[in-house]
N, CA, C and O of each residue as an XYZ file, in Angstrom:
396
protein
N     100.826    129.069     62.132
C      99.697    130.009     62.091
C     100.082    131.180     61.872
O      99.315    131.902     61.235
N     101.493    131.774     62.370
C     101.961    132.704     62.180
C     101.932    133.388     60.539
O     101.635    134.499     60.100
N     102.440    131.995     59.864
C     102.543    132.492     58.156
C     101.277    132.210     57.743
O     101.097    132.747     56.650
N     100.354    131.636     58.103
C      98.933    131.517     57.667
C      98.601    133.078     57.965
O      98.411    133.636     56.885
N      98.477    133.894     58.956
C      98.072    134.965     59.081
C      98.392    135.987     58.028
O      97.659    136.763     57.414
N      99.708    135.774     57.985
C     100.610    136.838     57.117
C     100.299    136.939     55.992
O     100.185    138.016     55.407
N     100.052    135.491     55.352
C      99.436    135.301     53.908
C      97.926    136.146     53.857
O      97.476    136.965     53.055
N      97.414    135.571     55.035
C      95.854    136.170     54.886
C      95.628    137.584     54.655
O      94.522    138.088     54.460
N      96.938    138.304     54.695
C      96.612    139.618     54.737
C      96.652    140.261     53.174
O      96.090    141.256     52.714
N      97.581    139.243     52.534
C      97.837    139.791     51.294
C      96.985    138.943     50.471
O      97.240    137.753     50.287
N      95.718    139.695     49.847
C      94.748    139.132     49.148
C      95.194    139.099     47.597
O      94.291    139.072     46.761
N      96.463    139.100     47.192
C      96.704    138.820     45.901
C      97.582    137.661     45.894
O      98.138    137.295     44.858
N      97.740    137.021     47.100
C      98.325    135.515     47.132
C      98.047    134.592     46.541
O      96.827    134.425     46.529
N      98.621    133.826     45.985
C      97.828    132.293     45.389
C      97.337    131.698     46.639
O      96.186    131.332     46.397
N      97.639    131.420     47.860
C      97.356    131.088     49.228
C      96.246    131.213     49.750
O      95.622    130.447     50.484
N      95.875    132.737     49.143
C      94.481    133.465     50.024
C      93.665    132.686     50.041
O      93.270    132.258     51.125
N      93.192    132.284     48.979
C      92.130    131.424     48.971
C      92.163    130.050     49.173
O      91.197    129.361     48.842
N      93.254    129.522     49.726
C      93.381    128.010     49.796
C      93.554    128.054     51.573
O      93.577    127.003     52.214
N      93.669    129.395     52.228
C      93.901    128.966     53.773
C      93.159    127.888     54.574
O      93.637    127.035     55.321
N      91.589    128.177     54.171
C      90.605    127.237     54.788
C      91.379    125.487     54.847
O      91.488    124.780     55.849
N      91.779    125.194     53.553
C      92.052    123.885     53.306
C      93.678    123.534     53.864
O      94.118    122.429     54.180
N      94.411    124.890     53.870
C      95.680    124.539     54.723
C      95.661    124.708     55.828
O      96.687    124.438     56.453
N      94.516    125.213     56.524
C      94.137    125.074     58.308
C      93.719    123.590     58.326
O      94.121    122.778     59.160
N      93.073    123.389     57.558
C      92.439    121.577     57.937
C      93.545    121.005     57.476
O      93.912    120.627     58.589
N      94.474    120.583     56.696
C      95.570    120.295     56.371
C      96.518    120.324     58.205
O      96.824    119.360     58.907
N      96.714    121.662     58.431
C      97.508    121.581     59.462
C      97.005    120.925     60.788
O      97.680    120.319     61.621
N      95.512    121.214     60.792
C      94.659    120.010     62.213
C      94.675    118.433     61.665
O      94.368    117.555     62.471
N      94.988    118.117     60.468
C      95.222    117.176     60.560
C      96.734    116.372     60.837
O      96.867    115.198     61.182
N      97.572    117.146     60.636
C      98.927    116.639     60.836
C      98.955    117.109     62.384
O      99.800    116.343     62.847
N      98.596    117.779     63.256
C      98.766    117.915     64.659
C      97.693    117.148     65.223
O      97.858    116.835     66.402
N      96.457    116.706     64.576
C      96.121    115.283     65.198
C      96.881    113.806     64.818
O      96.614    112.762     65.414
N      97.686    113.890     63.932
C      98.770    112.798     63.846
C      99.906    112.747     64.497
O     100.707    111.844     64.738
N      99.825    114.233     64.822
C     101.145    114.218     65.856
C     101.018    113.972     66.930
O     101.881    113.272     67.459
N      99.833    114.468     67.744
C      99.321    114.249     68.868
C      99.384    112.730     69.736
O      99.727    112.532     70.901
N      98.950    111.835     68.772
C      99.457    110.357     68.684
C     100.394    109.910     68.845
O     100.360    108.702     69.082
N     101.729    110.579     68.815
C     102.768    110.454     69.200
C     103.285    110.153     70.380
O     104.348    109.588     70.638
N     102.474    110.561     71.068
C     102.821    110.942     72.567
C     102.542    109.506     73.655
O     101.401    109.044     73.623
N     103.354    108.972     74.395
C     102.954    107.990     74.880
C     101.771    107.939     75.970
O     101.086    106.917     76.001
N     101.567    108.716     76.632
C     101.040    109.438     77.396
C      99.746    110.164     76.953
O      99.884    111.341     76.620
N      98.409    109.579     76.901
C      97.662    110.214     75.939
C      97.442    111.779     76.616
O      97.296    112.759     75.886
N      97.440    111.875     78.107
C      96.987    113.352     78.268
C      97.818    114.278     77.561
O      97.376    115.374     77.216
N      99.283    113.824     77.263
C     100.360    114.572     76.427
C      99.963    115.344     75.616
O      99.983    116.575     75.631
N      99.381    114.260     74.470
C      98.746    114.732     73.432
C      97.471    115.319     73.465
O      97.099    115.930     72.463
N      96.879    115.252     74.257
C      95.311    116.015     74.394
C      96.009    117.621     74.776
O      96.007    118.435     73.852
N      96.433    117.933     75.752
C      97.354    119.112     75.807
C      97.622    119.656     75.183
O      97.200    120.809     75.091
N      98.649    119.033     74.239
C      99.438    119.455     72.645
C      98.122    120.123     72.097
O      97.948    121.330     72.262
N      97.110    119.272     71.385
C      95.724    119.840     70.905
C      95.373    120.978     71.677
O      95.181    122.050     71.103
N      95.267    120.879     72.895
C      94.414    122.015     73.582
C      95.202    123.082     73.315
O      94.579    124.143     73.254
N      96.567    123.158     73.105
C      97.364    124.535     72.784
C      97.287    124.740     71.385
O      97.173    125.952     71.202
N      97.297    124.099     70.271
C      97.338    123.961     68.938
C      96.239    124.404     68.755
O      96.218    125.585     68.408
N      94.755    123.615     68.916
C      93.702    124.283     68.393
C      93.481    125.896     69.438
O      92.466    126.499     69.088
N      94.002    126.360     70.201
C      93.474    127.429     70.900
C      94.197    128.481     69.821
O      93.539    129.254     69.125
N      95.331    128.409     69.798
C      96.033    128.718     68.437
C      95.511    128.977     67.421
O      95.648    130.128     67.006
N      94.799    128.112     66.715
C      94.159    128.133     65.372
C      93.041    129.219     65.452
O      92.931    130.228     64.756
N      92.054    128.681     66.694
C      90.916    129.697     67.719
C      91.531    131.330     67.371
O      91.008    132.084     66.550
N      92.808    131.672     68.239
C      92.843    133.077     67.941
C      93.372    133.590     66.668
O      93.370    134.802     66.451
N      93.824    132.745     65.816
C      94.054    133.398     64.316
C      92.623    133.894     64.100
O      92.337    135.079     63.928
N      91.768    132.901     64.124
C      90.235    132.798     63.409
C      89.505    134.079     63.713
O      88.460    134.468     63.192
N      90.320    134.751     64.765
C      89.289    135.737     65.584
C      89.965    136.756     64.693
O      89.131    137.639     64.491
N      91.107    137.040     64.062
C      91.369    138.264     63.462
C      90.793    139.062     62.449
O      90.749    138.428     61.395
N      90.421    139.990     62.370
C      89.406    140.493     61.648
C      89.689    140.655     60.046
O      88.840    141.302     59.432
N      90.681    140.189     59.383
C      90.996    139.878     57.936
C      91.098    138.409     57.966
O      91.455    137.945     56.883
N      90.893    137.575     58.864
C      90.327    136.107     58.407
C      89.177    135.750     58.635
O      88.858    134.588     58.384
N      88.065    136.843     59.281
C      86.721    136.747     58.776
C      86.284    136.375     57.370
O      85.601    135.375     57.144
N      86.742    137.297     56.346
C      85.939    137.149     55.091
C      86.508    135.368     54.322
O      86.068    134.752     53.351
N      87.453    135.092     55.151
C      88.151    133.758     54.470
C      87.190    132.390     55.051
O      86.579    131.608     54.323
N      87.240    132.359     56.277
C      87.026    131.511     57.080
C      85.256    131.495     57.511
O      84.615    130.489     57.817
N      84.773    132.815     57.432
C      83.291    132.805     57.528
C      83.097    132.900     58.814
O      83.988    132.342     59.454
N      82.130    133.480     59.558
C      81.751    134.189     60.793
C      81.373    132.808     61.833
O      80.827    132.979     62.924
N      81.739    131.482     61.330
C      80.990    130.810     62.432
C      82.469    129.653     62.847
O      82.609    128.666     63.570
N      83.467    130.547     61.824
C      84.785    129.257     62.071
C      85.018    129.698     63.554
O      85.210    128.790     64.363
N      85.023    130.983     63.998
C      85.557    130.998     65.703
C      84.443    130.117     66.654
O      84.695    129.887     67.837
N      83.448    129.751     66.140
C      82.526    128.722     67.270
C      83.008    127.423     67.042
O      83.082    126.651     67.998
N      83.423    126.990     65.669
C      83.543    125.966     65.661
C      85.423    125.781     66.199
O      85.891    124.738     66.655
N      85.973    126.690     66.046
C      87.304    126.365     66.835
C      87.318    126.032     68.131
O      87.873    125.090     68.696
N      86.203    127.487     68.825
C      85.946    127.501     70.170
C      85.353    126.389     70.739
O      85.606    126.162     71.922
N      84.472    125.510     70.012
C      84.136    124.155     69.814
C      85.096    122.785     70.336
O      84.761    121.962     71.187
N      86.029    122.807     69.768
C      87.279    122.380     69.472
C      88.138    122.599     70.343
O      88.865    121.659     70.663
N      88.303    123.843     70.955
C      88.978    124.261     72.044
C      88.633    123.296     73.423
O      89.428    122.559     74.005
N      87.078    123.558     73.783
C      86.536    123.223     74.681
C      86.356    120.999     74.779
O      86.006    120.311     75.738
N      86.646    120.700     73.796
C      86.728    119.085     73.247
C      88.182    119.355     73.788
O      88.491    118.839     74.862
N      88.765    119.854     73.353
C      90.652    119.688     73.887
C      90.655    119.357     74.941
O      90.983    118.246     75.357
N      90.090    120.761     75.876
C      90.042    120.798     77.025
C      89.300    119.833     78.111
O      89.660    119.708     79.282
N      88.201    119.180     77.499
C      87.566    118.009     78.249
C      88.534    116.927     78.295
O      88.866    116.391     79.352
N      89.009    116.588     77.105
C      90.151    115.397     76.576
C      91.528    115.155     77.639
O      92.088    114.144     78.061
N      91.815    117.082     77.883
C      92.885    116.841     78.714
C      92.623    116.643     79.664
O      93.166    115.611     80.058
N      91.804    117.256     80.611
C      91.204    117.096     81.911
C      90.681    115.794     82.493
O      90.677    115.488     83.685
N      90.103    114.852     81.148
C      89.847    113.496     81.711
C      90.911    112.576     81.599
O      90.991    111.592     82.334
N      91.726    112.841     80.725
C      92.870    111.855     80.907
C      93.696    112.387     81.783
O      94.154    111.358     82.279
N      94.232    113.285     82.346
C      95.165    113.754     83.332
C      94.688    113.629     84.678
O      95.434    113.385     85.626
N      93.191    113.829     84.785
C      92.774    113.888     86.394
C      93.162    112.395     87.216
O      93.168    112.310     88.444
N      93.445    111.381     86.392
C      94.041    109.761     87.206
C      95.482    109.960     87.399
O      96.093    109.426     88.325
N      96.081    110.802     86.443
C      97.396    111.098     86.659
C      97.785    112.011     87.843
O      98.932    111.906     88.277
N      97.003    112.825     88.358
C      96.871    114.039     89.206
C      96.463    113.026     90.502
O      97.147    113.352     91.472
N      95.929    112.361     90.687
C      95.659    111.633     91.786
C      96.655    110.657     92.207
O      96.847    110.640     93.423
N      97.245    109.947     91.600
C      98.283    109.154     91.691
C      99.380    110.024     92.091
O     100.096    109.666     93.026
N      99.547    110.886     91.621
C     100.757    111.999     92.110
C     100.655    112.372     93.651
O     101.567    112.550     94.459
N      99.521    112.427     93.792
C      99.110    113.340     95.323
C      99.355    112.207     96.474
O      99.640    112.536     97.626
N      99.228    110.930     96.093
C      99.419    110.089     97.219
C     100.934    109.299     97.717
O     100.960    108.590     98.723
């Protein structure tokens, strides 16, 4: 995401207008990578962290014209969903470790 935010500051860059597509491809790659974890709780936590980073980058002032005003809300809903999935899948593990 750091590189995407750097590119988004340069309006003359070729990648400037492709940033939404680049972020979509990044999200697809992250979902695929999250499936590599044996424990689903770790995969959900991985997605939670990465979705939060995307959400933070989407709130930058210079990203607003590229992504639109509704993009941060969309990312916030993805973060909430990842949080619910992470909690749902890790709760049984927490119960087992306390016994």
